[in-house]
Short mmCIF file of the C-alpha atoms (twelve columns), coordinates in Angstrom:
data_MODEL
# 
_entry.id   MODEL 
# 
loop_
_atom_site.group_PDB 
_atom_site.id 
_atom_site.type_symbol 
_atom_site.label_atom_id 
_atom_site.label_alt_id 
_atom_site.label_comp_id 
_atom_site.label_asym_id 
_atom_site.label_seq_id 
_atom_site.Cartn_x 
_atom_site.Cartn_y 
_atom_site.Cartn_z 
_atom_site.pdbx_PDB_model_num 
ATOM 1   C CA . MET A 1   -5.980  63.158 -42.771 1 
ATOM 2   C CA . SER A 2   -3.763  66.253 -43.390 1 
ATOM 3   C CA . ILE A 3   -5.397  68.957 -45.502 1 
ATOM 4   C CA . PHE A 4   -2.042  69.179 -47.237 1 
ATOM 5   C CA . ALA A 5   -2.166  65.458 -48.323 1 
ATOM 6   C CA . PRO A 6   -2.105  65.156 -52.088 1 
ATOM 7   C CA . ASN A 7   -4.917  63.394 -53.735 1 
ATOM 8   C CA . LEU A 8   -4.071  59.693 -53.734 1 
ATOM 9   C CA . GLN A 9   -5.196  56.479 -55.185 1 
ATOM 10  C CA . PHE A 10  -4.022  52.919 -55.078 1 
ATOM 11  C CA . GLU A 11  -3.164  51.275 -58.425 1 
ATOM 12  C CA . SER A 12  -1.454  47.853 -58.448 1 
ATOM 13  C CA . LYS A 13  -0.564  48.429 -54.821 1 
ATOM 14  C CA . ILE A 14  1.378   51.541 -55.655 1 
ATOM 15  C CA . LEU A 15  0.618   54.902 -54.040 1 
ATOM 16  C CA . MET A 16  0.082   57.341 -56.898 1 
ATOM 17  C CA . ASN A 17  0.202   61.030 -56.549 1 
ATOM 18  C CA . GLN A 18  -2.515  62.696 -58.619 1 
ATOM 19  C CA . GLY A 19  -0.881  66.166 -58.311 1 
ATOM 20  C CA . ARG A 20  -3.329  68.355 -56.467 1 
ATOM 21  C CA . TYR A 21  -3.407  68.972 -52.707 1 
ATOM 22  C CA . ILE A 22  -6.622  68.530 -50.813 1 
ATOM 23  C CA . PHE A 23  -6.256  72.163 -49.503 1 
ATOM 24  C CA . SER A 24  -6.147  73.402 -53.088 1 
ATOM 25  C CA . GLN A 25  -9.266  71.432 -54.073 1 
ATOM 26  C CA . LEU A 26  -11.111 72.771 -51.078 1 
ATOM 27  C CA . CYS A 27  -10.257 76.403 -52.076 1 
ATOM 28  C CA . ASP A 28  -11.649 75.730 -55.489 1 
ATOM 29  C CA . PHE A 29  -15.100 76.152 -54.005 1 
ATOM 30  C CA . LEU A 30  -14.467 79.768 -52.986 1 
ATOM 31  C CA . PRO A 31  -16.138 82.475 -55.071 1 
ATOM 32  C CA . THR A 32  -12.882 83.965 -56.415 1 
ATOM 33  C CA . ASP A 33  -14.482 86.425 -58.699 1 
ATOM 34  C CA . HIS A 34  -16.352 88.064 -55.746 1 
ATOM 35  C CA . PHE A 35  -13.008 88.196 -53.857 1 
ATOM 36  C CA . LYS A 36  -11.180 89.911 -56.744 1 
ATOM 37  C CA . TRP A 37  -14.052 92.437 -56.959 1 
ATOM 38  C CA . LEU A 38  -13.573 93.204 -53.266 1 
ATOM 39  C CA . VAL A 39  -9.744  93.576 -53.593 1 
ATOM 40  C CA . LYS A 40  -10.371 96.021 -56.396 1 
ATOM 41  C CA . LYS A 41  -13.077 97.859 -54.444 1 
ATOM 42  C CA . TYR A 42  -10.763 98.501 -51.424 1 
ATOM 43  C CA . ASP A 43  -7.545  98.721 -53.446 1 
ATOM 44  C CA . GLY A 44  -6.179  95.723 -51.534 1 
ATOM 45  C CA . ASN A 45  -3.278  94.919 -53.829 1 
ATOM 46  C CA . ILE A 46  -2.092  98.446 -54.445 1 
ATOM 47  C CA . TYR A 47  1.713   98.742 -54.174 1 
ATOM 48  C CA . VAL A 48  1.743   94.964 -53.296 1 
ATOM 49  C CA . LYS A 49  4.648   93.036 -55.050 1 
ATOM 50  C CA . SER A 50  4.332   89.522 -53.780 1 
ATOM 51  C CA . PHE A 51  2.079   88.645 -50.743 1 
ATOM 52  C CA . THR A 52  -1.243  89.432 -52.308 1 
ATOM 53  C CA . CYS A 53  -4.733  89.568 -50.712 1 
ATOM 54  C CA . TRP A 54  -5.469  86.143 -52.180 1 
ATOM 55  C CA . ASN A 55  -2.211  84.695 -50.729 1 
ATOM 56  C CA . HIS A 56  -3.116  86.295 -47.493 1 
ATOM 57  C CA . LEU A 57  -6.531  84.789 -47.459 1 
ATOM 58  C CA . LEU A 58  -5.438  81.305 -48.134 1 
ATOM 59  C CA . VAL A 59  -2.821  81.411 -45.348 1 
ATOM 60  C CA . LEU A 60  -5.462  82.604 -42.936 1 
ATOM 61  C CA . ILE A 61  -7.850  79.853 -44.054 1 
ATOM 62  C CA . PHE A 62  -5.125  77.186 -43.509 1 
ATOM 63  C CA . GLY A 63  -4.615  78.583 -40.066 1 
ATOM 64  C CA . GLN A 64  -8.299  78.139 -39.180 1 
ATOM 65  C CA . LEU A 65  -8.587  74.585 -40.706 1 
ATOM 66  C CA . SER A 66  -5.456  73.443 -38.850 1 
ATOM 67  C CA . ASN A 67  -6.537  75.114 -35.595 1 
ATOM 68  C CA . ARG A 68  -3.435  77.244 -35.230 1 
ATOM 69  C CA . GLU A 69  -3.572  79.496 -32.127 1 
ATOM 70  C CA . GLY A 70  -0.943  82.102 -33.106 1 
ATOM 71  C CA . LEU A 71  1.118   83.636 -35.880 1 
ATOM 72  C CA . ARG A 72  4.391   81.945 -34.713 1 
ATOM 73  C CA . GLU A 73  2.746   78.419 -34.654 1 
ATOM 74  C CA . LEU A 74  1.168   79.136 -38.130 1 
ATOM 75  C CA . ILE A 75  4.500   79.940 -39.674 1 
ATOM 76  C CA . VAL A 76  6.192   76.970 -38.118 1 
ATOM 77  C CA . SER A 77  3.511   74.658 -39.463 1 
ATOM 78  C CA . LEU A 78  3.854   76.084 -42.920 1 
ATOM 79  C CA . SER A 79  7.672   75.831 -43.098 1 
ATOM 80  C CA . PRO A 80  7.889   72.094 -44.221 1 
ATOM 81  C CA . PHE A 81  5.830   72.980 -47.271 1 
ATOM 82  C CA . LYS A 82  7.922   75.965 -48.692 1 
ATOM 83  C CA . SER A 83  8.564   73.964 -52.008 1 
ATOM 84  C CA . ALA A 84  4.725   73.728 -52.472 1 
ATOM 85  C CA . PHE A 85  3.787   77.289 -51.604 1 
ATOM 86  C CA . HIS A 86  3.072   78.166 -55.238 1 
ATOM 87  C CA . HIS A 87  0.788   75.238 -55.705 1 
ATOM 88  C CA . LEU A 88  -1.026  75.970 -52.486 1 
ATOM 89  C CA . GLY A 89  -1.684  79.503 -53.347 1 
ATOM 90  C CA . PHE A 90  0.483   81.066 -50.648 1 
ATOM 91  C CA . GLY A 91  2.752   82.999 -53.085 1 
ATOM 92  C CA . LYS A 92  6.564   82.982 -53.104 1 
ATOM 93  C CA . SER A 93  7.110   83.032 -49.396 1 
ATOM 94  C CA . VAL A 94  5.205   83.415 -46.062 1 
ATOM 95  C CA . THR A 95  7.272   84.813 -43.177 1 
ATOM 96  C CA . ARG A 96  6.267   86.053 -39.749 1 
ATOM 97  C CA . SER A 97  7.179   89.607 -40.791 1 
ATOM 98  C CA . ASN A 98  5.269   89.807 -43.964 1 
ATOM 99  C CA . LEU A 99  2.138   88.058 -42.556 1 
ATOM 100 C CA . SER A 100 2.234   90.301 -39.395 1 
ATOM 101 C CA . LYS A 101 2.488   93.397 -41.543 1 
ATOM 102 C CA . ALA A 102 -0.289  92.315 -43.801 1 
ATOM 103 C CA . ASN A 103 -2.540  91.620 -40.789 1 
ATOM 104 C CA . GLU A 104 -1.736  95.108 -39.511 1 
ATOM 105 C CA . ILE A 105 -2.090  97.250 -42.660 1 
ATOM 106 C CA . ARG A 106 -4.386  95.435 -45.026 1 
ATOM 107 C CA . GLU A 107 -8.014  96.556 -45.328 1 
ATOM 108 C CA . PHE A 108 -10.029 94.232 -43.066 1 
ATOM 109 C CA . ARG A 109 -13.212 94.824 -44.892 1 
ATOM 110 C CA . ILE A 110 -11.935 92.723 -47.785 1 
ATOM 111 C CA . PHE A 111 -12.020 89.652 -45.592 1 
ATOM 112 C CA . LYS A 112 -15.142 90.633 -43.615 1 
ATOM 113 C CA . ASP A 113 -17.296 91.201 -46.705 1 
ATOM 114 C CA . PHE A 114 -15.973 87.939 -48.264 1 
ATOM 115 C CA . ALA A 115 -16.809 86.019 -45.163 1 
ATOM 116 C CA . ASP A 116 -20.390 87.526 -45.231 1 
ATOM 117 C CA . LYS A 117 -20.703 86.434 -48.863 1 
ATOM 118 C CA . ILE A 118 -19.584 82.859 -48.122 1 
ATOM 119 C CA . VAL A 119 -22.018 82.669 -45.164 1 
ATOM 120 C CA . THR A 120 -24.907 83.924 -47.439 1 
ATOM 121 C CA . ILE A 121 -24.116 81.334 -49.981 1 
ATOM 122 C CA . ALA A 122 -24.020 78.669 -47.432 1 
ATOM 123 C CA . ARG A 123 -27.328 79.621 -45.990 1 
ATOM 124 C CA . GLN A 124 -29.027 79.761 -49.349 1 
ATOM 125 C CA . LYS A 125 -27.702 76.164 -50.100 1 
ATOM 126 C CA . ARG A 126 -29.143 74.951 -46.729 1 
ATOM 127 C CA . GLU A 127 -32.419 76.680 -46.943 1 
ATOM 128 C CA . GLY A 128 -34.164 73.779 -48.910 1 
ATOM 129 C CA . VAL A 129 -32.884 71.117 -46.613 1 
ATOM 130 C CA . LYS A 130 -35.844 69.758 -44.457 1 
ATOM 131 C CA . ASP A 131 -34.209 67.944 -41.502 1 
ATOM 132 C CA . PHE A 132 -35.856 69.840 -38.648 1 
ATOM 133 C CA . PHE A 133 -39.229 69.224 -37.038 1 
ATOM 134 C CA . ILE A 134 -40.044 72.874 -36.608 1 
ATOM 135 C CA . SER A 135 -41.191 74.894 -39.626 1 
ATOM 136 C CA . ASN A 136 -40.371 78.357 -38.391 1 
ATOM 137 C CA . LYS A 137 -36.934 79.858 -37.963 1 
ATOM 138 C CA . VAL A 138 -35.019 78.746 -34.859 1 
ATOM 139 C CA . TYR A 139 -32.016 80.774 -33.530 1 
ATOM 140 C CA . ALA A 140 -29.651 80.480 -30.635 1 
ATOM 141 C CA . PHE A 141 -27.570 83.363 -29.307 1 
ATOM 142 C CA . ASN A 142 -24.128 82.541 -27.756 1 
ATOM 143 C CA . SER A 143 -20.791 84.071 -27.306 1 
ATOM 144 C CA . SER A 144 -17.121 83.127 -26.884 1 
ATOM 145 C CA . THR A 145 -14.393 85.074 -25.079 1 
ATOM 146 C CA . ILE A 146 -11.188 85.285 -27.052 1 
ATOM 147 C CA . SER A 147 -8.052  85.887 -24.901 1 
ATOM 148 C CA . LEU A 148 -5.521  88.388 -26.197 1 
ATOM 149 C CA . CYS A 149 -1.936  89.501 -25.002 1 
ATOM 150 C CA . LEU A 150 -2.594  92.672 -22.936 1 
ATOM 151 C CA . SER A 151 0.818   94.159 -23.606 1 
ATOM 152 C CA . VAL A 152 -0.030  94.158 -27.390 1 
ATOM 153 C CA . PHE A 153 -3.838  94.657 -27.257 1 
ATOM 154 C CA . TRP A 154 -3.827  97.083 -24.374 1 
ATOM 155 C CA . TRP A 155 -7.246  98.412 -25.255 1 
ATOM 156 C CA . THR A 156 -8.884  94.907 -24.506 1 
ATOM 157 C CA . LYS A 157 -8.258  95.061 -20.675 1 
ATOM 158 C CA . LEU A 158 -10.824 92.824 -18.994 1 
ATOM 159 C CA . HIS A 159 -9.852  92.167 -15.378 1 
ATOM 160 C CA . HIS A 160 -7.108  90.692 -13.241 1 
ATOM 161 C CA . GLY A 161 -4.548  91.799 -15.784 1 
ATOM 162 C CA . LYS A 162 -6.114  89.806 -18.607 1 
ATOM 163 C CA . GLY A 163 -7.115  91.094 -22.062 1 
ATOM 164 C CA . GLY A 164 -9.729  89.759 -24.551 1 
ATOM 165 C CA . VAL A 165 -12.707 90.446 -26.665 1 
ATOM 166 C CA . LYS A 166 -16.056 88.678 -27.051 1 
ATOM 167 C CA . LEU A 167 -17.513 87.108 -30.251 1 
ATOM 168 C CA . HIS A 168 -21.282 87.132 -30.164 1 
ATOM 169 C CA . GLU A 169 -23.161 84.973 -32.654 1 
ATOM 170 C CA . LEU A 170 -26.712 84.477 -33.629 1 
ATOM 171 C CA . TYR A 171 -26.819 80.891 -34.838 1 
ATOM 172 C CA . ASP A 172 -29.381 79.613 -37.294 1 
ATOM 173 C CA . VAL A 173 -30.142 76.190 -35.804 1 
ATOM 174 C CA . LYS A 174 -31.993 74.878 -38.961 1 
ATOM 175 C CA . THR A 175 -29.044 75.599 -41.312 1 
ATOM 176 C CA . ASP A 176 -26.090 75.075 -38.841 1 
ATOM 177 C CA . ILE A 177 -24.736 78.446 -39.923 1 
ATOM 178 C CA . PRO A 178 -24.371 81.821 -38.106 1 
ATOM 179 C CA . ALA A 179 -26.674 84.467 -39.156 1 
ATOM 180 C CA . PHE A 180 -25.101 87.305 -37.287 1 
ATOM 181 C CA . SER A 181 -21.668 87.872 -35.682 1 
ATOM 182 C CA . ILE A 182 -20.188 90.827 -33.851 1 
ATOM 183 C CA . VAL A 183 -17.032 91.434 -31.793 1 
ATOM 184 C CA . THR A 184 -17.401 93.545 -28.581 1 
ATOM 185 C CA . ASP A 185 -15.544 94.170 -25.403 1 
ATOM 186 C CA . ALA A 186 -15.144 90.984 -23.394 1 
ATOM 187 C CA . SER A 187 -17.061 92.515 -20.459 1 
ATOM 188 C CA . LEU A 188 -20.302 92.962 -22.463 1 
ATOM 189 C CA . HIS A 189 -23.059 90.514 -21.487 1 
ATOM 190 C CA . ASP A 190 -25.049 88.590 -24.055 1 
ATOM 191 C CA . SER A 191 -28.304 90.074 -22.936 1 
ATOM 192 C CA . LYS A 192 -27.119 93.645 -23.439 1 
ATOM 193 C CA . GLU A 193 -25.808 92.844 -26.880 1 
ATOM 194 C CA . ILE A 194 -29.155 91.307 -27.851 1 
ATOM 195 C CA . MET A 195 -30.853 94.454 -26.702 1 
ATOM 196 C CA . ARG A 196 -28.470 96.680 -28.541 1 
ATOM 197 C CA . SER A 197 -28.483 94.681 -31.763 1 
ATOM 198 C CA . PHE A 198 -32.144 93.882 -32.084 1 
ATOM 199 C CA . THR A 199 -33.980 96.852 -30.755 1 
# 
């Protein structure tokens, strides 16, 4: 089911639109007060007229939920829903230029700190769940290499003319939620990152 699909029910064999998109309902669970506090802390909306930090966040969330692999693909996938941008929380308009500019100049710590807050909330909610046969903490350390365009991200040169970074994660097996995440050079081995982060 599309995350943009409106909330529907059948009544007398007629498909009735209940007026709220599933995407909007999902975003209701976000701790908006904390996000507003972070925006104020880092002056995220200073001099901003239309595409606010909140609009930016929701567009990024949609990109993740719909598995978009690039900015161009994200903008194309949003274009059929221009008339619903206001109801979806995207603001007046989302273009490739204003999204790329926001990605470039906006304070990244707003989104990093907000992600940390969400992870903390999720882990707290999962702590009381007893569905694992080991009583102690169980962690798994893994990493994923993220390929990047070398002509744009020249500082990520890996080998054979390729660019990229590596995302290392310490995964809490019992809660199914990452406990620790860090981005490094793609050439850095997991064992070295473990030693650097936990010693």
